[in-house]
Structure formats: structure tokens, C-alpha cells
C-alpha positions as CSV (number, residue, x, y, z in Angstrom):
1,M,133.3,99.0,-4.8
2,T,132.6,100.8,-1.5
3,D,129.9,103.4,-1.2
4,A,132.5,106.1,-1.0
5,E,134.3,105.1,-4.2
6,L,130.7,105.1,-6.0
7,I,129.8,108.6,-4.4
8,A,133.2,109.7,-5.4
9,I,132.8,108.5,-9.3
10,A,129.1,109.9,-9.2
11,R,130.3,113.5,-7.8
12,S,133.0,113.5,-10.6
13,A,130.3,112.7,-13.2
14,G,128.0,115.5,-11.7
15,S,130.8,117.9,-12.1
16,D,131.4,116.9,-15.7
17,A,127.5,117.2,-16.6
18,G,127.7,120.9,-15.0
19,R,126.2,120.1,-11.6
20,P,129.2,120.4,-9.2
21,S,127.2,121.6,-6.3
22,T,125.6,118.2,-5.1
23,L,126.1,118.0,-1.5
24,D,124.0,115.0,-0.5
25,A,124.8,111.5,-1.9
26,E,123.1,108.3,-1.3
27,V,123.8,104.7,-3.0
28,I,120.0,103.8,-3.5
29,G,120.6,100.8,-5.5
30,R,123.6,98.0,-5.7
31,A,123.9,95.1,-7.9
32,A,125.9,94.6,-11.3
33,E,124.6,98.5,-11.6
34,A,124.9,101.0,-8.7
35,E,122.6,103.9,-8.6
36,V,123.8,107.0,-6.7
37,L,121.4,109.8,-6.0
38,L,123.1,113.2,-5.8
39,S,121.0,116.0,-4.3
40,D,121.6,119.6,-3.0
41,P,119.3,120.8,-0.2
42,K,119.1,124.4,-1.4
43,Y,117.2,122.9,-4.3
44,A,113.3,121.8,-3.3
45,R,113.3,120.3,-6.8
46,G,115.4,119.9,-9.8
47,G,118.8,120.1,-8.5
48,G,119.5,116.2,-8.1
49,L,121.2,113.8,-10.3
50,L,120.8,109.9,-10.5
51,V,124.2,108.5,-11.5
52,V,124.2,104.9,-12.6
53,I,127.5,103.3,-12.3
54,D,129.0,99.7,-13.4
55,T,130.1,98.1,-10.2
56,A,132.7,95.9,-12.1
57,T,134.5,98.8,-13.9
58,G,133.5,102.0,-12.2
59,T,132.2,103.3,-15.7
60,V,129.4,105.8,-15.5
61,L,126.6,104.5,-17.8
62,R,124.0,107.1,-17.3
63,V,123.6,110.6,-15.6
64,V,119.8,111.4,-15.3
65,P,118.6,114.7,-14.1
66,Q,116.0,114.3,-11.4
67,L,113.2,116.8,-11.6
């Protein structure tokens, strides 16, 4: 999967989790599972999400709020 595809999946998961306003996105880990960090610059802390995605299937495994 490309970074753009992973970010799109992560943003969808963030929206489903009630955090649709995550503007910045970065793929920070890639292997069998990819980690995508979503953040919003208007929040100094507590506005981000770490989304873990299975790269083979595109399934979201975990959505972890970042404090």
C-alpha cells in the first residue's frame, strides 16, 4: 500500500472515532503493520491519533489517542 492509501484509511478511521479534524498525517512505521500518526496543529497536545493498519488487507487494527 502507498503512503497516500494508508493515510486515507487512517483519516477514515479517525473520522469514525469522532476526530475528523486531523490535518497533518505521517506514516511513521511500515512493516506487516503500518503506523500512521494523525495530528491537528491547533491542538498543542491531545489532538492526535495513532492508527495501526494491516498493510496486507488495509484493516485498521487499533486507533490510539495521543496525549
